[in-house]
TIGU-522571 format. One line per field, with one value per residue (C-alpha): x, z, y; residue number from 1. Coordinates in steps of 0.02 Angstrom, whole numbers. Layout:
REM TIGU-522571
x <- (X / ...)
z <- (Z / ...)
y <- (Y / ...)
seq <- (NUM / ...)
This chain:
REM TIGU-522571
x <- (1338 / 1211 / 1284 / 1338 / 1154 / 1090 / 1210 / 1154 / 965 / 862 / 792 / 978 / 1024 / 1190 / 1231 / 1207 / 1327 / 1469 / 1437 / 1443 / 1584 / 1737 / 1675 / 1704 / 1862 / 1930 / 1967 / 2091 / 2177 / 2225 / 2400 / 2364 / 2334 / 2271 / 2140 / 2093 / 2072 / 1965 / 1857 / 1830 / 1792 / 1666 / 1575 / 1569 / 1479 / 1366 / 1314 / 1276 / 1164 / 1095 / 918 / 897 / 951 / 837 / 692 / 739 / 757 / 578 / 507 / 581 / 518 / 344 / 330 / 406 / 372 / 389 / 499 / 483 / 371 / 491 / 448 / 420 / 576 / 680 / 610 / 655 / 829 / 855 / 815 / 914 / 1076 / 1050 / 1046 / 1204 / 1297 / 1283 / 1242 / 1094 / 1015 / 845 / 757 / 908 / 849 / 677 / 681 / 863 / 966 / 1150 / 1242 / 1403 / 1519 / 1693 / 1830 / 2000 / 2109 / 2092 / 1990 / 1801 / 1725 / 1536 / 1429 / 1266 / 1102 / 947 / 766 / 628 / 526 / 434 / 250 / 253 / 134 / 234 / 211 / 356 / 240 / 358 / 275 / 332 / 286 / 230 / 43 / 60 / -36 / 10 / -80 / 36 / 50 / -74 / -198 / -180 / -176 / -36 / 41 / 219 / 372 / 562 / 588 / 761 / 844 / 845 / 788 / 950 / 1044 / 973 / 987 / 1174 / 1218 / 1135 / 1223 / 1399 / 1366 / 1323 / 1481 / 1598 / 1525 / 1541 / 1730 / 1811 / 1970 / 1982 / 1982 / 2018 / 1932 / 1758 / 1618 / 1476 / 1327 / 1172 / 1010 / 962 / 780 / 714 / 841 / 717 / 674 / 853 / 822 / 878 / 1059 / 1052 / 916 / 1038 / 1185 / 1085 / 1025 / 1207 / 1266 / 1446 / 1443 / 1333 / 1424 / 1599 / 1647 / 1704 / 1880 / 1785 / 1603 / 1564 / 1390 / 1321 / 1183 / 1111 / 1138 / 996 / 1123 / 1260 / 1251 / 1233 / 1401 / 1481 / 1546 / 1533 / 1636 / 1682 / 1814 / 1773 / 1605 / 1487 / 1319 / 1238 / 1171 / 981 / 853 / 666 / 597 / 411 / 355 / 187 / 147 / 4 / -116 / -284 / -429 / -568 / -672 / -583 / -671 / -607 / -415 / -390 / -470 / -356 / -176 / -152 / -40 / -31 / 36 / 169 / 214 / 225 / 353 / 446 / 467 / 558 / 653 / 719 / 807 / 918 / 998 / 1093 / 1123 / 1179 / 1233 / 1320 / 1501 / 1470 / 1602 / 1502 / 1360 / 1192 / 999 / 846 / 686 / 510 / 430 / 260 / 141 / -35 / -158 / -332 / -501 / -601 / -587 / -667 / -583 / -420 / -367 / -275 / -118 / -18 / 109 / 269 / 380 / 576 / 713 / 885 / 1041 / 1237 / 1393 / 1484 / 1427 / 1439 / 1346 / 1212 / 1186 / 1190 / 1058 / 932 / 969 / 939 / 776 / 711 / 771 / 686 / 515 / 521 / 565 / 422 / 295 / 358 / 334 / 162 / 118 / 82 / 107 / 278 / 291 / 308 / 463 / 524 / 664 / 659 / 733 / 907 / 1046 / 1232 / 1336 / 1415 / 1607 / 1689 / 1856 / 1984 / 2111 / 1985 / 1902 / 2072 / 2102 / 1947 / 1933 / 2115 / 2026 / 1882 / 1995 / 2091 / 1928 / 1828 / 1950 / 1973 / 1826 / 1705 / 1748 / 1706 / 1727 / 1560 / 1512 / 1458 / 1267 / 1148 / 1053 / 1063 / 1113 / 1114 / 1258 / 1349 / 1304 / 1422 / 1568 / 1511 / 1520 / 1704 / 1715 / 1796 / 1653 / 1643 / 1483 / 1497 / 1371 / 1318 / 1259 / 1091 / 1027 / 1031 / 1109 / 956 / 859 / 1008 / 1008 / 822 / 843 / 984 / 870 / 715 / 793 / 679 / 793 / 778 / 679 / 772 / 773 / 602 / 520 / 366 / 446 / 623 / 676 / 856 / 934 / 923 / 1050 / 1195 / 1165 / 1153 / 1316 / 1429 / 1367 / 1407 / 1572 / 1639 / 1579 / 1660 / 1818 / 1817 / 1769 / 1921 / 2033 / 1989 / 1980 / 2156 / 2210 / 2324)
z <- (-2152 / -2237 / -2416 / -2378 / -2320 / -2482 / -2582 / -2492 / -2502 / -2604 / -2726 / -2772 / -2945 / -2981 / -3097 / -2955 / -2845 / -2979 / -3011 / -2815 / -2755 / -2829 / -2725 / -2560 / -2611 / -2669 / -2497 / -2461 / -2620 / -2596 / -2549 / -2429 / -2251 / -2155 / -2294 / -2304 / -2105 / -2116 / -2254 / -2152 / -1994 / -2096 / -2169 / -2004 / -1930 / -2079 / -2059 / -1884 / -1917 / -2086 / -2026 / -1959 / -2127 / -2228 / -2114 / -2144 / -2328 / -2334 / -2225 / -2343 / -2493 / -2433 / -2397 / -2537 / -2539 / -2689 / -2710 / -2574 / -2474 / -2392 / -2209 / -2144 / -2237 / -2158 / -1988 / -1995 / -2055 / -1930 / -1775 / -1836 / -1870 / -1705 / -1614 / -1700 / -1621 / -1753 / -1732 / -1841 / -1912 / -2001 / -2135 / -2223 / -2394 / -2364 / -2284 / -2303 / -2161 / -2111 / -1989 / -1912 / -1825 / -1772 / -1728 / -1711 / -1830 / -2018 / -2167 / -2192 / -2299 / -2358 / -2404 / -2482 / -2508 / -2584 / -2504 / -2634 / -2733 / -2895 / -2934 / -3010 / -2970 / -2928 / -3028 / -2959 / -2860 / -2716 / -2539 / -2488 / -2634 / -2613 / -2617 / -2545 / -2629 / -2595 / -2636 / -2729 / -2719 / -2876 / -2783 / -2880 / -2798 / -2868 / -2821 / -2764 / -2788 / -2753 / -2943 / -2942 / -2797 / -2658 / -2536 / -2571 / -2560 / -2388 / -2317 / -2370 / -2305 / -2138 / -2133 / -2174 / -2051 / -1912 / -1943 / -1952 / -1783 / -1702 / -1766 / -1729 / -1696 / -1889 / -1952 / -1905 / -1968 / -1989 / -2068 / -2138 / -2198 / -2291 / -2339 / -2493 / -2541 / -2717 / -2817 / -2947 / -2980 / -2980 / -2847 / -2680 / -2687 / -2740 / -2597 / -2475 / -2536 / -2534 / -2358 / -2301 / -2311 / -2337 / -2229 / -2073 / -2078 / -2130 / -2310 / -2357 / -2429 / -2541 / -2569 / -2619 / -2670 / -2752 / -2885 / -2913 / -3087 / -3183 / -3327 / -3218 / -3131 / -2943 / -2862 / -2992 / -2984 / -3124 / -3134 / -3250 / -3215 / -3281 / -3355 / -3316 / -3309 / -3419 / -3403 / -3389 / -3430 / -3444 / -3566 / -3591 / -3749 / -3781 / -3958 / -3979 / -4114 / -4155 / -4133 / -4239 / -4351 / -4422 / -4587 / -4593 / -4573 / -4667 / -4516 / -4389 / -4345 / -4306 / -4158 / -4191 / -4357 / -4276 / -4141 / -4284 / -4381 / -4225 / -4174 / -4348 / -4339 / -4157 / -4230 / -4333 / -4188 / -4141 / -4315 / -4395 / -4253 / -4121 / -4165 / -4190 / -4055 / -3933 / -3850 / -3859 / -3856 / -3884 / -3852 / -3862 / -3739 / -3719 / -3843 / -3804 / -3907 / -3963 / -3890 / -4033 / -4225 / -4294 / -4174 / -4201 / -4027 / -3964 / -3909 / -3904 / -3768 / -3793 / -3656 / -3699 / -3608 / -3658 / -3620 / -3644 / -3561 / -3601 / -3521 / -3688 / -3781 / -3649 / -3680 / -3865 / -3859 / -3743 / -3855 / -4010 / -3948 / -3909 / -4079 / -4170 / -4074 / -4116 / -4300 / -4318 / -4237 / -4352 / -4505 / -4453 / -4408 / -4237 / -4061 / -3993 / -3904 / -3718 / -3675 / -3498 / -3439 / -3267 / -3165 / -3233 / -3171 / -3211 / -3284 / -3164 / -3167 / -3063 / -2996 / -3085 / -2942 / -2813 / -2934 / -2970 / -2793 / -2733 / -2893 / -2846 / -2675 / -2757 / -2873 / -2734 / -2638 / -2778 / -2911 / -3087 / -3168 / -3052 / -3061 / -3246 / -3332 / -3399 / -3546 / -3506 / -3486 / -3544 / -3380 / -3249 / -3069 / -2949 / -2857 / -2983 / -2883 / -2747 / -2872 / -2939 / -2758 / -2758 / -2684 / -2771 / -2795 / -2852 / -2887 / -2933 / -3000 / -2901 / -3012 / -2959 / -3074 / -3031 / -3156 / -3178 / -3241 / -3355 / -3426 / -3462 / -3544 / -3655 / -3700 / -3740 / -3812 / -3694 / -3582 / -3391 / -3313 / -3310 / -3175 / -3161 / -3223 / -3124 / -3127 / -3070 / -2920 / -2868 / -2807 / -2630 / -2535 / -2659 / -2714 / -2534 / -2481 / -2629 / -2592 / -2412 / -2432 / -2568 / -2477 / -2310 / -2396 / -2490 / -2321 / -2234 / -2371 / -2373 / -2182 / -2137 / -1958 / -1919)
y <- (-2493 / -2387 / -2425 / -2601 / -2639 / -2558 / -2665 / -2828 / -2791 / -2920 / -2796 / -2736 / -2801 / -2875 / -2714 / -2598 / -2705 / -2707 / -2523 / -2473 / -2589 / -2482 / -2338 / -2441 / -2512 / -2336 / -2284 / -2437 / -2409 / -2215 / -2184 / -2040 / -2134 / -1975 / -1949 / -2129 / -2132 / -1975 / -2047 / -2205 / -2105 / -2002 / -2162 / -2243 / -2100 / -2094 / -2264 / -2249 / -2089 / -2136 / -2179 / -1998 / -1921 / -2033 / -1978 / -1801 / -1827 / -1908 / -1767 / -1633 / -1730 / -1746 / -1557 / -1451 / -1271 / -1155 / -1001 / -877 / -976 / -1095 / -1053 / -1227 / -1295 / -1167 / -1189 / -1378 / -1346 / -1194 / -1312 / -1456 / -1342 / -1249 / -1416 / -1471 / -1320 / -1186 / -999 / -992 / -830 / -846 / -740 / -683 / -629 / -694 / -866 / -892 / -967 / -938 / -1055 / -1013 / -1133 / -1060 / -1189 / -1102 / -1013 / -1037 / -991 / -974 / -1100 / -1084 / -1236 / -1202 / -1292 / -1232 / -1238 / -1224 / -1349 / -1333 / -1315 / -1498 / -1637 / -1783 / -1950 / -2055 / -2184 / -2170 / -2225 / -2054 / -1953 / -1772 / -1738 / -1569 / -1421 / -1234 / -1077 / -959 / -774 / -760 / -854 / -1008 / -1189 / -1298 / -1473 / -1459 / -1576 / -1582 / -1614 / -1534 / -1630 / -1483 / -1618 / -1708 / -1551 / -1503 / -1673 / -1689 / -1516 / -1558 / -1719 / -1637 / -1498 / -1623 / -1716 / -1571 / -1512 / -1682 / -1690 / -1521 / -1613 / -1643 / -1468 / -1283 / -1123 / -1064 / -1167 / -1063 / -1166 / -1080 / -1125 / -1024 / -987 / -949 / -1035 / -1099 / -919 / -852 / -729 / -814 / -793 / -599 / -571 / -655 / -541 / -389 / -427 / -433 / -608 / -557 / -401 / -452 / -620 / -679 / -666 / -842 / -886 / -1016 / -1083 / -1251 / -1341 / -1489 / -1508 / -1684 / -1737 / -1826 / -1881 / -1962 / -2125 / -2128 / -2143 / -2036 / -1851 / -1722 / -1568 / -1421 / -1289 / -1120 / -1081 / -1224 / -1147 / -1006 / -833 / -835 / -704 / -716 / -593 / -544 / -468 / -399 / -360 / -233 / -204 / -148 / -278 / -314 / -434 / -575 / -557 / -366 / -390 / -224 / -133 / -204 / -213 / -402 / -437 / -617 / -585 / -485 / -622 / -747 / -637 / -593 / -784 / -814 / -653 / -686 / -847 / -746 / -660 / -815 / -873 / -713 / -587 / -699 / -780 / -977 / -1006 / -907 / -1016 / -931 / -984 / -887 / -994 / -932 / -1044 / -970 / -876 / -822 / -713 / -701 / -767 / -844 / -897 / -740 / -613 / -521 / -454 / -310 / -399 / -547 / -604 / -700 / -775 / -807 / -887 / -820 / -909 / -860 / -869 / -712 / -548 / -451 / -587 / -575 / -389 / -413 / -536 / -433 / -270 / -376 / -456 / -269 / -208 / -352 / -331 / -146 / -169 / -298 / -171 / -34 / -135 / -180 / 11 / -50 / 29 / 0 / -165 / -192 / -278 / -332 / -427 / -521 / -659 / -641 / -753 / -731 / -877 / -989 / -985 / -1113 / -1049 / -1146 / -1162 / -1207 / -1333 / -1413 / -1431 / -1511 / -1627 / -1696 / -1742 / -1819 / -1930 / -1995 / -2029 / -2110 / -2154 / -2075 / -2184 / -2100 / -1921 / -1860 / -1690 / -1626 / -1518 / -1345 / -1329 / -1194 / -1221 / -1083 / -1078 / -929 / -999 / -898 / -740 / -779 / -784 / -630 / -556 / -600 / -771 / -917 / -1044 / -1223 / -1325 / -1500 / -1626 / -1789 / -1923 / -1979 / -2110 / -2293 / -2408 / -2500 / -2353 / -2300 / -2475 / -2471 / -2298 / -2375 / -2522 / -2432 / -2265 / -2171 / -2056 / -2063 / -1940 / -1772 / -1632 / -1549 / -1700 / -1762 / -1936 / -1889 / -1990 / -2006 / -2171 / -2102 / -2210 / -2209 / -2024 / -1960 / -2070 / -2001 / -1823 / -1837 / -1925 / -1794 / -1640 / -1688 / -1734 / -1557 / -1467 / -1561 / -1518 / -1336 / -1310 / -1405 / -1409 / -1266)
seq <- (1 / 2 / 3 / 4 / 5 / 6 / 7 / 8 / 9 / 10 / 11 / 12 / 13 / 14 / 15 / 16 / 17 / 18 / 19 / 20 / 21 / 22 / 23 / 24 / 25 / 26 / 27 / 28 / 29 / 30 / 31 / 32 / 33 / 34 / 35 / 36 / 37 / 38 / 39 / 40 / 41 / 42 / 43 / 44 / 45 / 46 / 47 / 48 / 49 / 50 / 51 / 52 / 53 / 54 / 55 / 56 / 57 / 58 / 59 / 60 / 61 / 62 / 63 / 64 / 65 / 66 / 67 / 68 / 69 / 70 / 71 / 72 / 73 / 74 / 75 / 76 / 77 / 78 / 79 / 80 / 81 / 82 / 83 / 84 / 85 / 86 / 87 / 88 / 89 / 90 / 91 / 92 / 93 / 94 / 95 / 96 / 97 / 98 / 99 / 100 / 101 / 102 / 103 / 104 / 105 / 106 / 107 / 108 / 109 / 110 / 111 / 112 / 113 / 114 / 115 / 116 / 117 / 118 / 119 / 120 / 121 / 122 / 123 / 124 / 125 / 126 / 127 / 128 / 129 / 130 / 131 / 132 / 133 / 134 / 135 / 136 / 137 / 138 / 139 / 140 / 141 / 142 / 143 / 144 / 145 / 146 / 147 / 148 / 149 / 150 / 151 / 152 / 153 / 154 / 155 / 156 / 157 / 158 / 159 / 160 / 161 / 162 / 163 / 164 / 165 / 166 / 167 / 168 / 169 / 170 / 171 / 172 / 173 / 174 / 175 / 176 / 177 / 178 / 179 / 180 / 181 / 182 / 183 / 184 / 185 / 186 / 187 / 188 / 189 / 190 / 191 / 192 / 193 / 194 / 195 / 196 / 197 / 198 / 199 / 200 / 201 / 202 / 203 / 204 / 205 / 206 / 207 / 208 / 209 / 210 / 211 / 212 / 213 / 214 / 215 / 216 / 217 / 218 / 219 / 220 / 221 / 222 / 223 / 224 / 225 / 226 / 227 / 228 / 229 / 230 / 231 / 232 / 233 / 234 / 235 / 236 / 237 / 238 / 239 / 240 / 241 / 242 / 243 / 244 / 245 / 246 / 247 / 248 / 249 / 250 / 251 / 252 / 253 / 254 / 255 / 256 / 257 / 258 / 259 / 260 / 261 / 262 / 263 / 264 / 265 / 266 / 267 / 268 / 269 / 270 / 271 / 272 / 273 / 274 / 275 / 276 / 277 / 278 / 279 / 280 / 281 / 282 / 283 / 284 / 285 / 286 / 287 / 288 / 289 / 290 / 291 / 292 / 293 / 294 / 295 / 296 / 297 / 298 / 299 / 300 / 301 / 302 / 303 / 304 / 305 / 306 / 307 / 308 / 309 / 310 / 311 / 312 / 313 / 314 / 315 / 316 / 317 / 318 / 319 / 320 / 321 / 322 / 323 / 324 / 325 / 326 / 327 / 328 / 329 / 330 / 331 / 332 / 333 / 334 / 335 / 336 / 337 / 338 / 339 / 340 / 341 / 342 / 343 / 344 / 345 / 346 / 347 / 348 / 349 / 350 / 351 / 352 / 353 / 354 / 355 / 356 / 357 / 358 / 359 / 360 / 361 / 362 / 363 / 364 / 365 / 366 / 367 / 368 / 369 / 370 / 371 / 372 / 373 / 374 / 375 / 376 / 377 / 378 / 379 / 380 / 381 / 382 / 383 / 384 / 385 / 386 / 387 / 388 / 389 / 390 / 391 / 392 / 393 / 394 / 395 / 396 / 397 / 398 / 399 / 400 / 401 / 402 / 403 / 404 / 405 / 406 / 407 / 408 / 409 / 410 / 411 / 412 / 413 / 414 / 415 / 416 / 417 / 418 / 419 / 420 / 421 / 422 / 423 / 424 / 425 / 426 / 427 / 428 / 429 / 430 / 431 / 432 / 433 / 434 / 435 / 436 / 437 / 438 / 439 / 440 / 441 / 442 / 443 / 444 / 445 / 446 / 447 / 448 / 449 / 450)
């Protein structure tokens, strides 16, 4: 068995074995015999095909493509899904993929993965580490990496899709699998919707997705009903002035001074305009202005990330940012600043009934100790767009950190590499096994035999 071999490998530490064994034992202890038999069937099939999924994962990991440029990645999945019996449509909302498998009467379930990597130079030291470079639309060359686990997401969905196709006697309904582009830019889901995802194809009755978690041990599942991810907006502000010599500030309107005042002023929005019980974040992540010691320039550019949950709070934050920028400029007798908002992603709301239904399946499958409720995150995820389009959604976290690394982090006080880190590397076998088992269990529960 794939996981059994992993547990027996010489390099596997005792702590890993003790951690993972209850996952194997959980199936036998469940009271629902039909579910236990289905889980055993899924794991037997997965073990028989594991080498092909590991190969797919390594291929995807070594060849990441950034948002809007996922052509080779999409082609790889399209071929694989077609061979598995799905009716695959390409180029939906960019390089998006939609695979449809009809299997009798019943509901339609959508399962989603995301295709894009990040402009990060990998530093994991893995033998299959990415060394790929791409040229972006701006003409810049950059190294790329799957630093957010999308390679796990794609491999998992492919494995689940193949299992469901090979075992159509276990379920009834329609399975809709999608490969979404440009998640890292918060744009791919909306692009697919605008290209007719729910009009050209079936509108699903439910949608489920995973995301690897760099703060949970491999073998565990994390979930949150209701709000679990934040509204995310990117805001660019250009404070404008009148340049001149640094020795003659009275002859200028200094945009850097305006920017400095604005940075402080922006922090009062959350502390003095938003209720303490309403989560909100305004972070100035980048500030650029000037060219030399003795030159006062004409402009200074700031880049902000803005996070919230509530739509009213979101609107208030964005309005207040523009108001604060205008007030600073007015106080400096400067030209009106340029404020632009882009790459907005709405907050992710996990449907409470769907979440409860699936989490109950997970608890039966893994045991209560391996299914944990998570705190809400201020991170963003455009899987939320499908919920906004009227489909009940559920995204859950799949722990991806080996117990060895977590123990080392505890001993040293240095956190394990986070998502988007150049050193992030999931515990491949245990993470992929847990993702597959849980998503298959969810799919079978949501597409029961009629």
